C-alpha positions as CSV (number, residue, x, y, z in Angstrom):
1,M,169.3,-3.0,188.1
2,I,167.1,-4.9,190.5
3,D,168.3,-2.8,193.5
4,A,167.2,0.4,191.8
5,W,163.9,-1.2,190.7
6,S,163.3,-2.5,194.2
7,H,163.8,0.9,195.7
8,F,161.5,2.6,193.2
9,F,158.9,-0.2,193.7
10,L,158.9,0.3,197.5
11,Q,158.9,4.1,197.4
12,S,156.5,4.8,194.6
13,D,154.2,2.1,193.4
14,V,152.7,0.3,196.4
15,E,149.7,2.0,198.1
16,E,146.9,0.8,200.2
17,V,143.7,2.1,198.6
18,F,140.3,2.2,200.2
19,A,136.9,2.5,198.5
20,S,134.0,4.4,199.9
21,P,130.7,5.6,198.5
22,K,132.3,9.0,197.9
23,G,135.3,7.5,196.0
24,W,138.9,6.6,196.7
25,S,140.7,7.7,199.9
26,L,144.0,6.9,201.4
27,N,143.0,7.9,205.0
28,Q,139.6,6.2,205.4
29,K,138.5,2.8,206.6
30,P,137.2,0.5,203.9
31,L,133.5,0.5,203.4
32,T,132.6,-1.4,200.3
33,L,135.9,-3.1,199.4
34,S,138.5,-4.6,201.7
35,T,142.0,-3.2,201.7
36,L,143.6,-3.8,198.3
37,S,147.4,-3.6,197.7
38,I,148.0,-2.4,194.1
39,A,151.2,-2.0,192.1
40,S,151.6,-0.7,188.6
41,L,155.0,-1.5,187.1
42,N,156.7,-1.0,183.7
43,V,158.8,-4.2,183.8
44,N,160.6,-3.6,180.5
45,G,160.4,-7.3,179.6
46,L,159.7,-10.5,181.4
47,T,161.3,-12.7,178.8
48,T,163.8,-14.5,181.1
49,P,162.7,-16.9,183.7
50,K,165.1,-15.2,186.2
51,K,163.5,-11.8,185.8
52,R,160.0,-13.2,185.9
53,G,160.8,-15.0,189.1
54,I,162.4,-11.9,190.8
55,I,159.5,-9.6,190.0
56,L,156.8,-12.1,190.9
57,Q,158.6,-13.0,194.1
58,K,158.8,-9.3,195.0
59,L,155.0,-8.9,194.3
60,R,154.3,-11.9,196.6
61,K,156.7,-10.7,199.3
62,E,155.1,-7.2,199.3
63,N,151.6,-8.8,199.5
64,I,150.5,-7.2,196.3
65,Q,147.0,-8.3,195.5
66,L,146.6,-6.6,192.2
67,A,149.5,-6.0,189.8
68,L,149.3,-4.0,186.6
69,L,152.4,-4.8,184.5
70,Q,153.4,-3.0,181.3
71,E,155.9,-3.9,178.6
72,T,155.9,-7.6,179.5
73,H,157.2,-8.5,176.0
74,L,155.5,-11.9,176.3
75,N,153.4,-13.8,173.8
76,D,150.2,-15.5,174.8
77,Q,151.9,-18.8,175.8
78,E,154.5,-17.1,178.0
79,H,151.8,-14.9,179.6
80,E,150.0,-18.2,180.6
81,K,153.1,-19.2,182.6
82,L,152.3,-16.4,185.1
83,K,149.3,-18.3,186.2
84,K,151.5,-21.0,187.6
85,L,153.6,-18.6,189.6
86,G,151.1,-17.4,192.3
87,F,148.7,-15.4,190.1
88,R,146.1,-17.8,188.6
89,N,143.8,-14.9,187.7
90,T,146.0,-13.4,185.0
91,Y,144.7,-11.4,182.1
92,Y,146.9,-10.1,179.3
93,S,147.1,-8.6,175.9
94,S,150.1,-9.6,173.8
95,Y,151.9,-7.9,170.9
96,K,151.6,-10.3,167.9
97,Q,154.7,-9.2,166.0
98,G,157.6,-9.8,168.3
99,R,158.9,-9.1,171.8
100,K,157.5,-5.6,172.4
101,R,154.7,-4.1,174.3
102,G,152.3,-6.3,176.2
103,V,150.2,-5.7,179.4
104,A,149.0,-8.0,182.1
105,I,146.7,-7.7,185.1
106,L,147.5,-10.2,187.9
107,F,145.4,-11.0,190.9
108,S,147.1,-12.9,193.7
109,N,145.7,-16.3,194.5
110,K,144.6,-14.8,197.8
111,T,142.2,-12.4,196.1
112,N,138.6,-13.5,195.4
113,F,138.0,-11.8,192.0
114,E,135.2,-13.1,189.7
115,T,135.6,-12.0,186.0
116,D,132.6,-10.9,184.0
117,K,134.3,-9.5,180.9
118,V,137.8,-9.1,179.3
119,I,138.5,-6.5,176.6
120,K,141.9,-6.7,174.9
121,G,143.3,-3.8,172.9
122,K,145.1,-4.5,169.7
123,D,148.9,-4.8,169.7
124,G,149.3,-5.4,173.4
125,Q,148.5,-1.8,174.3
126,Y,145.7,-2.2,176.9
127,I,143.5,-4.6,178.7
128,I,140.2,-4.0,180.5
129,V,138.9,-6.5,183.0
130,K,135.4,-6.2,184.5
131,G,134.3,-8.2,187.5
132,R,133.4,-8.5,191.2
133,M,135.3,-8.7,194.4
134,G,132.7,-9.4,197.1
135,D,129.9,-7.0,196.6
136,A,132.0,-4.5,194.8
137,V,131.9,-4.1,191.0
138,L,135.3,-3.3,189.5
139,T,136.6,-2.2,186.2
140,I,140.4,-2.5,185.9
141,V,142.3,-0.9,183.0
142,N,146.0,-1.4,182.3
143,V,147.6,0.7,179.6
144,Y,150.9,0.7,177.8
145,A,151.0,3.6,175.3
146,P,154.2,3.4,173.3
147,P,156.0,6.7,172.8
148,E,154.7,7.0,169.2
149,S,151.1,6.7,170.3
150,D,149.0,9.5,168.8
151,K,145.8,11.4,169.7
152,Q,143.6,8.7,168.0
153,F,144.9,6.0,170.3
154,F,144.0,7.9,173.4
155,K,140.7,9.0,172.0
156,S,139.8,5.4,171.2
157,L,141.0,4.2,174.6
158,F,139.0,6.8,176.5
159,N,135.9,6.0,174.4
160,V,136.2,2.3,175.3
161,I,136.6,3.1,179.0
162,A,133.6,5.5,178.9
163,V,131.4,2.8,177.4
164,E,132.7,-0.2,179.5
165,A,133.4,1.2,182.9
166,E,131.2,0.1,185.8
167,G,131.5,0.4,189.5
168,I,134.9,1.3,190.8
169,L,137.4,2.2,188.1
170,I,141.1,1.3,188.7
171,C,143.2,2.6,185.8
172,G,147.0,2.3,185.7
173,G,149.8,1.9,183.4
174,D,152.5,3.7,181.4
175,F,151.0,6.4,179.3
176,N,154.3,7.8,178.1
177,V,153.1,11.4,178.6
178,S,154.4,14.1,180.9
179,L,152.2,15.3,183.7
180,N,154.2,18.6,183.9
181,F,154.6,20.2,180.5
182,E,156.9,22.8,181.9
183,K,159.5,20.2,182.6
184,T,159.6,18.8,179.1
185,T,161.7,20.3,176.3
186,T,159.0,20.0,173.7
187,F,155.3,19.5,174.1
188,E,152.0,19.8,172.3
189,I,148.7,20.2,174.1
190,I,146.2,17.8,172.7
191,S,142.5,18.3,173.4
192,L,140.6,15.1,173.5
193,E,136.8,15.0,173.2
194,V,135.1,11.7,174.2
195,D,132.4,10.8,171.7
């Protein structure tokens, strides 16, 4: 399990992203924000200390400065433990009715991020953190949309993002939607209008 995860992690999720006045680029020198290593991972539960340790150690080893974790399956008290494991700037939204869902945004201790505002979605489905890194204003969104999420969930989420987003927007997560409808057996096209 960990070997397959490690391979996916190294091949798919780690990118060096640069910001510029014209937006994000993968081939440009940084102008307004230093190089930021970002990973977005559906961890499918961090309930055991062993799995927490393996994943957090991998994030540190790969020099990930910003991690977006979905399906943490942790309560508030367990999310707080992540702060003691190399990610003191940890923000989370927990599911209140059991070990399901849950999202977390983790900044490595090496990252100088100053928080201005935290918005938690209900039921551990999303978290939005607004703040500053140097002179750059950032809005970071981490989403876990369970498979049963409906049009109203996405409409509500997009409305919150439209109202709250400032500066550079970093949005990641597990939306549980197909990006290629032709490769799914059943699909429904949903049109969303942001109010």
